[in-house]
VODREN-526147 format. One record per atom (N, C-alpha, C): x, y, z; atom name. Coordinates in pm, whole numbers, plus 50000, padded with zeros to 5 digits. Layout:
+-------+-------+-------+------+
|     x |     y |     z | atom |
+-------+-------+-------+------+
|     X |     Y |     Z |   CA |
...
+-------+-------+-------+------+
***
This chain:
+-------+-------+-------+------+
|     x |     y |     z | atom |
+-------+-------+-------+------+
| 08378 | 56034 | 57971 |    N |
| 08388 | 55993 | 57833 |   CA |
| 08502 | 56066 | 57762 |    C |
| 08506 | 56199 | 57782 |    N |
| 08611 | 56278 | 57718 |   CA |
| 08749 | 56241 | 57773 |    C |
| 08752 | 56204 | 57896 |    N |
| 08878 | 56165 | 57957 |   CA |
| 08931 | 56036 | 57894 |    C |
| 08840 | 55943 | 57860 |    N |
| 08879 | 55818 | 57797 |   CA |
| 08934 | 55843 | 57657 |    C |
| 08872 | 55930 | 57581 |    N |
| 08919 | 55963 | 57445 |   CA |
| 09055 | 56031 | 57454 |    C |
| 09073 | 56121 | 57549 |    N |
| 09201 | 56189 | 57566 |   CA |
| 09309 | 56091 | 57606 |    C |
| 09278 | 55997 | 57693 |    N |
| 09376 | 55898 | 57737 |   CA |
| 09416 | 55806 | 57620 |    C |
| 09320 | 55765 | 57539 |    N |
| 09350 | 55682 | 57422 |   CA |
| 09436 | 55759 | 57321 |    C |
| 09404 | 55884 | 57297 |    N |
| 09483 | 55967 | 57206 |   CA |
| 09625 | 55984 | 57256 |    C |
| 09639 | 56007 | 57388 |    N |
| 09772 | 56022 | 57446 |   CA |
| 09850 | 55891 | 57438 |    C |
| 09784 | 55780 | 57459 |    N |
| 09849 | 55649 | 57451 |   CA |
| 09896 | 55618 | 57309 |    C |
| 09813 | 55648 | 57210 |    N |
| 09851 | 55626 | 57070 |   CA |
| 09967 | 55717 | 57032 |    C |
| 09961 | 55841 | 57078 |    N |
| 10070 | 55935 | 57050 |   CA |
| 10202 | 55888 | 57108 |    C |
| 10200 | 55837 | 57232 |    N |
| 10322 | 55787 | 57296 |   CA |
| 10376 | 55666 | 57222 |    C |
| 10287 | 55576 | 57179 |    N |
| 10332 | 55457 | 57105 |   CA |
| 10395 | 55496 | 56971 |    C |
| 10336 | 55590 | 56901 |    N |
| 10394 | 55636 | 56774 |   CA |
| 10530 | 55701 | 56797 |    C |
| 10538 | 55787 | 56898 |    N |
| 10666 | 55854 | 56927 |   CA |
| 10772 | 55751 | 56963 |    C |
| 10737 | 55652 | 57044 |    N |
| 10831 | 55549 | 57085 |   CA |
| 10877 | 55466 | 56964 |    C |
| 10785 | 55432 | 56875 |    N |
| 10820 | 55351 | 56758 |   CA |
| 10911 | 55426 | 56662 |    C |
| 10885 | 55553 | 56641 |    N |
| 10969 | 55631 | 56549 |   CA |
| 11103 | 55669 | 56612 |    C |
| 11110 | 55688 | 56740 |    N |
| 11235 | 55727 | 56804 |   CA |
| 11331 | 55609 | 56817 |    C |
| 11286 | 55486 | 56802 |    N |
| 11370 | 55369 | 56815 |   CA |
| 11452 | 55343 | 56688 |    C |
| 11420 | 55407 | 56577 |    N |
| 11498 | 55387 | 56455 |   CA |
| 11637 | 55445 | 56473 |    C |
| 11736 | 55377 | 56420 |    N |
| 11871 | 55432 | 56423 |   CA |
| 11884 | 55537 | 56315 |    C |
| 11990 | 55614 | 56321 |    N |
| 12011 | 55720 | 56223 |   CA |
| 12031 | 55663 | 56083 |    C |
| 12085 | 55542 | 56072 |    N |
| 12108 | 55480 | 55940 |   CA |
| 11976 | 55440 | 55875 |    C |
| 11874 | 55411 | 55955 |    N |
| 11746 | 55369 | 55900 |   CA |
| 11660 | 55486 | 55854 |    C |
| 11688 | 55604 | 55902 |    N |
| 11607 | 55720 | 55867 |   CA |
| 11652 | 55779 | 55734 |    C |
| 11559 | 55804 | 55646 |    N |
| 11598 | 55867 | 55521 |   CA |
| 11637 | 56012 | 55543 |    C |
| 11741 | 56056 | 55475 |    N |
| 11782 | 56195 | 55481 |   CA |
| 11874 | 56230 | 55596 |    C |
| 11918 | 56131 | 55676 |    N |
| 12009 | 56160 | 55786 |   CA |
| 12142 | 56095 | 55759 |    C |
| 12245 | 56144 | 55827 |    N |
| 12379 | 56088 | 55810 |   CA |
| 12385 | 55951 | 55873 |    C |
| 12470 | 55867 | 55818 |    N |
| 12483 | 55732 | 55871 |   CA |
| 12580 | 55734 | 55988 |    C |
| 12560 | 55641 | 56079 |    N |
| 12650 | 55632 | 56193 |   CA |
| 12778 | 55563 | 56150 |    C |
| 12881 | 55564 | 56236 |    N |
| 13010 | 55507 | 56201 |   CA |
| 13002 | 55356 | 56188 |    C |
| 12907 | 55291 | 56256 |    N |
| 12898 | 55146 | 56247 |   CA |
| 12823 | 55099 | 56123 |    C |
| 12743 | 55186 | 56067 |    N |
| 12667 | 55149 | 55947 |   CA |
| 12736 | 55206 | 55824 |    C |
| 12751 | 55123 | 55726 |    N |
| 12815 | 55167 | 55602 |   CA |
| 12707 | 55191 | 55497 |    C |
| 12722 | 55301 | 55426 |    N |
| 12627 | 55332 | 55320 |   CA |
| 12665 | 55254 | 55195 |    C |
| 12569 | 55194 | 55133 |    N |
| 12592 | 55122 | 55009 |   CA |
| 12542 | 55209 | 54896 |    C |
| 12634 | 55246 | 54810 |    N |
| 12598 | 55330 | 54697 |   CA |
| 12594 | 55240 | 54574 |    C |
| 12481 | 55238 | 54511 |    N |
| 12470 | 55156 | 54392 |   CA |
| 12452 | 55246 | 54271 |    C |
| 12520 | 55212 | 54168 |    N |
| 12506 | 55286 | 54043 |   CA |
| 12422 | 55203 | 53950 |    C |
| 12334 | 55267 | 53876 |    N |
| 12250 | 55189 | 53784 |   CA |
| 12334 | 55126 | 53675 |    C |
| 12301 | 55005 | 53642 |    N |
| 12373 | 54933 | 53538 |   CA |
| 12312 | 54969 | 53404 |    C |
| 12395 | 55021 | 53317 |    N |
| 12347 | 55060 | 53184 |   CA |
| 12366 | 54942 | 53090 |    C |
| 12263 | 54908 | 53014 |    N |
| 12279 | 54798 | 52920 |   CA |
| 12376 | 54838 | 52810 |    C |
| 12448 | 54741 | 52762 |    N |
| 12543 | 54770 | 52656 |   CA |
| 12466 | 54801 | 52527 |    C |
| 12517 | 54892 | 52447 |    N |
| 12446 | 54925 | 52323 |   CA |
| 12445 | 54804 | 52230 |    C |
| 12339 | 54792 | 52151 |    N |
| 12332 | 54678 | 52061 |   CA |
| 12445 | 54683 | 51958 |    C |
| 12492 | 54567 | 51922 |    N |
| 12600 | 54563 | 51824 |   CA |
| 12545 | 54604 | 51688 |    C |
| 12625 | 54673 | 51610 |    N |
| 12576 | 54715 | 51479 |   CA |
| 12551 | 54594 | 51390 |    C |
| 12453 | 54601 | 51303 |    N |
| 12425 | 54487 | 51216 |   CA |
| 12541 | 54462 | 51121 |    C |
| 12555 | 54337 | 51086 |    N |
| 12661 | 54302 | 50993 |   CA |
| 12628 | 54360 | 50856 |    C |
| 12727 | 54413 | 50787 |    N |
| 12698 | 54468 | 50654 |   CA |
| 12653 | 54358 | 50559 |    C |
| 12553 | 54390 | 50481 |    N |
| 12499 | 54296 | 50386 |   CA |
| 12581 | 54302 | 50258 |    C |
| 12628 | 54188 | 50215 |    N |
| 12703 | 54184 | 50089 |   CA |
| 12608 | 54144 | 49977 |    C |
| 12609 | 54223 | 49873 |    N |
| 12522 | 54200 | 49759 |   CA |
| 12604 | 54173 | 49635 |    C |
| 12545 | 54095 | 49549 |    N |
| 12609 | 54075 | 49419 |   CA |
| 12585 | 54200 | 49336 |    C |
| 12651 | 54207 | 49222 |    N |
| 12635 | 54322 | 49134 |   CA |
| 12489 | 54338 | 49091 |    C |
| 12424 | 54227 | 49055 |    N |
| 12284 | 54233 | 49009 |   CA |
| 12190 | 54275 | 49121 |    C |
| 12214 | 54224 | 49242 |    N |
| 12129 | 54262 | 49354 |   CA |
| 12146 | 54410 | 49389 |    C |
| 12267 | 54457 | 49382 |    N |
| 12292 | 54598 | 49409 |   CA |
| 12225 | 54687 | 49305 |    C |
| 12235 | 54648 | 49178 |    N |
| 12172 | 54725 | 49070 |   CA |
| 12021 | 54728 | 49090 |    C |
| 11961 | 54614 | 49127 |    N |
| 11817 | 54607 | 49147 |   CA |
| 11774 | 54696 | 49264 |    C |
| 11852 | 54694 | 49371 |    N |
| 11819 | 54777 | 49487 |   CA |
| 11829 | 54925 | 49453 |    C |
| 11931 | 54962 | 49377 |    N |
| 11947 | 55103 | 49337 |   CA |
| 11832 | 55146 | 49248 |    C |
| 11788 | 55060 | 49156 |    N |
| 11674 | 55094 | 49070 |   CA |
| 11548 | 55116 | 49151 |    C |
| 11524 | 55031 | 49249 |    N |
| 11404 | 55045 | 49332 |   CA |
| 11406 | 55175 | 49411 |    C |
| 11519 | 55206 | 49470 |    N |
| 11529 | 55329 | 49549 |   CA |
| 11517 | 55451 | 49458 |    C |
| 11575 | 55444 | 49339 |    N |
| 11565 | 55555 | 49244 |   CA |
| 11420 | 55578 | 49202 |    C |
| 11346 | 55471 | 49178 |    N |
| 11205 | 55485 | 49140 |   CA |
| 11123 | 55547 | 49253 |    C |
| 11152 | 55506 | 49376 |    N |
| 11078 | 55562 | 49491 |   CA |
| 11114 | 55708 | 49514 |    C |
| 11240 | 55744 | 49495 |    N |
| 11279 | 55885 | 49509 |   CA |
| 11215 | 55970 | 49401 |    C |
| 11203 | 55916 | 49278 |    N |
| 11137 | 55990 | 49170 |   CA |
| 10991 | 56015 | 49203 |    C |
| 10926 | 55915 | 49260 |    N |
| 10786 | 55931 | 49300 |   CA |
| 10774 | 56036 | 49411 |    C |
| 10866 | 56034 | 49505 |    N |
| 10863 | 56132 | 49614 |   CA |
| 10883 | 56274 | 49561 |    C |
| 10978 | 56291 | 49470 |    N |
| 11003 | 56427 | 49418 |   CA |
| 10886 | 56475 | 49333 |    C |
| 10821 | 56386 | 49261 |    N |
| 10706 | 56427 | 49180 |   CA |
| 10589 | 56469 | 49267 |    C |
| 10569 | 56400 | 49378 |    N |
| 10455 | 56434 | 49464 |   CA |
| 10485 | 56553 | 49555 |    C |
| 10612 | 56587 | 49572 |    N |
| 10644 | 56700 | 49660 |   CA |
| 10602 | 56833 | 49599 |    C |
| 10594 | 56841 | 49466 |    N |
| 10553 | 56967 | 49402 |   CA |
| 10404 | 56970 | 49377 |    C |
| 10339 | 56857 | 49392 |    N |
| 10195 | 56852 | 49374 |   CA |
| 10159 | 56811 | 49233 |    C |
| 10089 | 56703 | 49220 |    N |
| 10042 | 56654 | 49091 |   CA |
| 09896 | 56619 | 49103 |    C |
| 09828 | 56614 | 48991 |    N |
| 09687 | 56575 | 48993 |   CA |
| 09680 | 56425 | 49017 |    C |
| 09565 | 56379 | 49058 |    N |
| 09549 | 56240 | 49099 |   CA |
| 09582 | 56143 | 48987 |    C |
| 09538 | 56172 | 48867 |    N |
| 09564 | 56079 | 48756 |   CA |
| 09714 | 56068 | 48727 |    C |
| 09787 | 56180 | 48733 |    N |
| 09931 | 56177 | 48713 |   CA |
| 10000 | 56102 | 48827 |    C |
| 09952 | 56120 | 48949 |    N |
| 10007 | 56047 | 49063 |   CA |
| 09989 | 55897 | 49045 |    C |
| 09870 | 55856 | 49004 |    N |
| 09843 | 55714 | 48985 |   CA |
| 09933 | 55655 | 48876 |    C |
| 09955 | 55728 | 48769 |    N |
| 10043 | 55680 | 48662 |   CA |
| 10185 | 55662 | 48715 |    C |
| 10235 | 55761 | 48788 |    N |
| 10370 | 55751 | 48844 |   CA |
| 10380 | 55642 | 48950 |    C |
| 10274 | 55623 | 49026 |    N |
| 10273 | 55519 | 49127 |   CA |
| 10282 | 55380 | 49063 |    C |
| 10206 | 55360 | 48956 |    N |
| 10210 | 55232 | 48887 |   CA |
| 10349 | 55209 | 48828 |    C |
| 10409 | 55313 | 48769 |    N |
| 10544 | 55299 | 48714 |   CA |
| 10645 | 55262 | 48823 |    C |
| 10635 | 55327 | 48938 |    N |
| 10727 | 55297 | 49048 |   CA |
| 10705 | 55156 | 49100 |    C |
| 10579 | 55113 | 49108 |    N |
| 10550 | 54978 | 49156 |   CA |
| 10607 | 54873 | 49062 |    C |
| 10600 | 54897 | 48933 |    N |
| 10655 | 54802 | 48836 |   CA |
| 10806 | 54788 | 48857 |    C |
| 10876 | 54900 | 48874 |    N |
| 11021 | 54895 | 48893 |   CA |
| 11055 | 54826 | 49025 |    C |
| 10983 | 54858 | 49131 |    N |
| 11010 | 54798 | 49262 |   CA |
| 10982 | 54648 | 49259 |    C |
| 10873 | 54607 | 49197 |    N |
| 10843 | 54464 | 49188 |   CA |
| 10948 | 54389 | 49106 |    C |
| 10991 | 54448 | 48995 |    N |
| 11095 | 54385 | 48914 |   CA |
| 11226 | 54374 | 48993 |    C |
| 11259 | 54480 | 49064 |    N |
| 11381 | 54478 | 49144 |   CA |
| 11369 | 54380 | 49260 |    C |
| 11251 | 54371 | 49316 |    N |
| 11229 | 54281 | 49428 |   CA |
| 11245 | 54135 | 49386 |    C |
| 11206 | 54104 | 49265 |    N |
| 11221 | 53966 | 49219 |   CA |
| 11368 | 53930 | 49200 |    C |
| 11454 | 54028 | 49176 |    N |
| 11597 | 54002 | 49163 |   CA |
| 11661 | 53975 | 49300 |    C |
| 11592 | 54012 | 49404 |    N |
| 11646 | 53994 | 49540 |   CA |
| 11580 | 53876 | 49610 |    C |
| 11553 | 53769 | 49538 |    N |
| 11477 | 53656 | 49593 |   CA |
| 11545 | 53596 | 49715 |    C |
| 11673 | 53563 | 49707 |    N |
| 11741 | 53497 | 49818 |   CA |
| 11837 | 53589 | 49891 |    C |
| 11826 | 53716 | 49870 |    N |
| 11918 | 53811 | 49930 |   CA |
| 11878 | 53841 | 50074 |    C |
| 11976 | 53862 | 50163 |    N |
| 11942 | 53903 | 50299 |   CA |
| 11878 | 54042 | 50303 |    C |
| 11902 | 54121 | 50200 |    N |
| 11840 | 54253 | 50192 |   CA |
| 11690 | 54242 | 50179 |    C |
| 11640 | 54142 | 50107 |    N |
| 11496 | 54122 | 50092 |   CA |
| 11434 | 54083 | 50226 |    C |
| 11503 | 54001 | 50303 |    N |
| 11453 | 53961 | 50434 |   CA |
| 11443 | 54082 | 50526 |    C |
| 11538 | 54175 | 50515 |    N |
| 11535 | 54297 | 50597 |   CA |
| 11423 | 54389 | 50553 |    C |
| 11393 | 54395 | 50424 |    N |
| 11294 | 54489 | 50374 |   CA |
| 11153 | 54443 | 50401 |    C |
| 11129 | 54315 | 50425 |    N |
| 10995 | 54267 | 50450 |   CA |
| 10957 | 54270 | 50596 |    C |
| 11053 | 54296 | 50685 |    N |
| 11021 | 54299 | 50828 |   CA |
| 10993 | 54437 | 50874 |    C |
+-------+-------+-------+------+
***
């Protein structure tokens, strides 16, 4: 019985050795390629960077409205950075929302409004 197991193990070992020794040097990872086989070196293809967005042209009124909205939001940010009580925050928030909504209505057909809603 033990002789049969040893013979099977030896047979499997010989088959594995024979299968691995039949590979050429070019097929083995980490070995030098033979003179008949040429190594193909591929460089990864980097995607081209996205093109910068086209500058948005605004009319004078649209620009003024956008500046007012940003100014109102910056005022709210600076007021909250020093710390205010909740009632004062709510008052300033409502004031900023009024300015932003008024400015937003001036940008009805502007491409800037389409960018700000996405």
